[in-house]
N, C-alpha and C positions, 0 to 999 in steps of 0.2 A: 543386516542392519537396515532399518527404515530410513529412507531419504526422501526429502520433500523439496521440489523445486518451487520457488516463490518468485513470480514476475512482478515488476513494478512498472505501472503506467501512470501517466499524468492526464494530459488532455487527449481526447479522441474526437476527430471531426474532419472537416474539409478546410485545408490550409493552402489556398492557391499561391502559386509562385514559389520562389525560393525565400524562405524566412530565415534570417540570421538569428539563431536561437541555440540555447543549450539543447543538444540532441535528444535528451531523455524527456524533454518537456511535452512533446506531443507526438501523436501517431496518426497518420492519415487514415481515414475511415476505410478505404478499399484495402489497405494493408492490414488493418485491424480485422476486417472480415476474413481475410485469407489466413491470418494467424490463428483465429478461432477454429477454422476448419483443420488447420495443420495439427493441432493437438491430438485429435482423434486418429489421424493418419499415423502419427508417431507412437500411438499406444498409450498416451497420457490420459489420466482420469482427473478432471478438474474437481477439486474438493474444497469445502469451505475452510476458512482459517480455523474455526472451532474444531472441525474434524482433524485437521492437520496437527493442531496442538495436542489433541487427545491421542493421536497416533504416536507422536514424538514422545509423549509421556508413557507410552506403553499401555494405555487404557483401552484402546480398541485397535483392531487391525486396519492397516491402510491398504488400498488397492495397489496394483502394480503401477509404477510411475505416477505417483500423486503430484498434482500441480495446483498451486494456489495463485489466484489473480488478485492483485491489490492495485488501488487507484488513489494516488495522493491528492490532497487538497480539496476534493469534492467540487470540481468544476461543474457548472450547469450542463456542459456538453456530455458529461457522463450519462445524465438522464436522457438527453436528446439523441445521442448517437451510440454510446457503448451499451447501455442497458438493453435496447431492443435486440442487438446482436447476441448478447449474452443470454437473454431469455429464449431466443430462437434455438440456441444450443443446449439450454438447460444448465448453464454454468453459474455457480455461485461466485460471489466476489465480495471483497471488503473495500469500502470507501472510507478514507481517513479525512475527517472534517476538522477545520480550525475553528474552535468554538467561539472565539471572540470576533470572528469575521464571517459568521453565517449570514448569507444574503449580501455580502459586500463584494469587493473585487480583489484579485490576487495582486496586491501592491508589490509583492516581492519579485514579480516577473518583470517589472520595469527595467529596461536596459539589459536584460539577460535572456529574454525569450520573446514570445509573442506579446502583444500589448496586454496589460492586466485584463483578465477575463472575469466574468461574473461567476460567483460561487453559489452553490445551492442555498436556498433559504430554508426556513424551518419546515414549511409545507413540502418542499421538494425532498428534503432529507427523510421526512416521514413517508413520502411516497415511495422512495427507493427501498426503504425498510419494508413497506407493505408488499413490495414486489419480491421480497425474499433475499435482498442483499443486506449485508451487515454494515453498520457504521461504527468506525473506530475513531479514536482521538488522534489529532495531528497537532496537539498542544493548544494553548489559548491564543497565541499571537504569532506563530510561525517564526520563532527565533532560533538561533543556534544555541542549543542548551548548554553545550560544553563551555560556552563563553559567558554564561550567566552566573550570578552568585547563587548560593544555596537556596535562599528564600524565593528567588525568582523561579528557579528550577521546580521547587515544590509547588508553587502556585500554578505554573504552566501545566503540571501534571494533574494536580488535584482539582483545580478549578475547571479545567476542560472536561474532565470526567463527570463532575457533578452537573455542569451545565448541559452537556449532551444527554445525560441520563434524564434530566428534567425535561428536556425537549422531546426526547424519543419515548420516554415512558418505559424503558427497559435498561438493564445493565450494559455498560460500555466496557468491554473487556480487553480490547486490543489497542495498542499505541504504536505510532510511527514517529520516529525522531526526525524533525524537520532537517533537511539537508544531510541526514544521516549523522548529525552531530550529537555525540553522546560520550559520556565518561562515567566513571564509577558512581559519581554523585547522581547523575541522571538515571542510571540503572537502578540504584537504590531507591530513588524517589518513585520510579515506576512501580517497583515492588510494594512500597509503602502505600501507594495510591490504590493498589489492588488490581492492577492490570495482569492478565494472564500471559500476554505476549507483547514483545516490542520488536519492530522491524527496523533494520538498518539499510545502508547502501553497500554493505560488504558483498562482493560478487562471489557467491559460492552456493553450494547445496546445503540445506538445513538437515541436520542429523540429530539423533537423540543425545549426542555429546554436547550439543550447543545449549547455552543458556537460553531459555525461551524468551527472555527479555532482550536478547541481542541476535535475533534471527537474521541471516543473510538473505539478500534478494538480488535478482538480476534485472537491470533496467532495460526496457525495450525502447530503442531510440528511433528517431524519424527515418533513419536510413535503413532500418532493418526490414528486409523482405522476409518471406517464409524461410529462405535458406539461412539468413542471418539469425533468425530466432531459433531455428533448428540447431544451428551450431552452438548457440549459447546454452541451449538446454542439454545437448548431448556431449559437448566437449569443453565449454568454457567454464572452468572451475579455478578461479584465482585463489591461491592459498590464503586462508584467513589469518588475520592478526591473532596473537595470543588472546584467549577469552578474558573478558573483564570479570574478575572474581569478586563476588559480593561478600 
């Protein structure tokens, strides 16, 4: 059975001193560089989310140990710090942008992470797309979807897709649930909007048995050195909750 590891990153850069923050919000650049080298040493092949979805659907073969890299929120530091390292290794990646906050700041980080940081603007999102990275939707306004009413859920799904497609000039096929918050209504709304995949914060390996709109991912935290990431890839597989049936 084909299995795909999906890793979740947020910010990548230089963060001096000890920052009181949710661990998965950032990754120090030296550790990020080391992690990118690690994948080859462990025999992983970094593939695009498009290729992973096609493989999970049985439409094309996947290489041994396929690995997908995803980056939530579309911080400017992805372009400044992560992208050069990824390009050096020839690694594809998917960046999830919040359509209503393009060019703004990550207001949701206040009080839980590093200070609100700049998010990529339209020009920068087009630039990373031109470099070969894919841009997915992270909703319209970064809310917990499972806590919203039906109309708001649909708007967050549909409006963000339409807005990003207009900005980028190509289809936006992948969605990421902010905070991992989703329920049956959100999954159905993602399907109705026309997304091919939806990623969550469930810590497990993705398999063909998974609904493509509730794919699990493993978060890379600030404390993860290469041994921590290797352990997550090779051994850390938290049992998933029962799948949400549409």
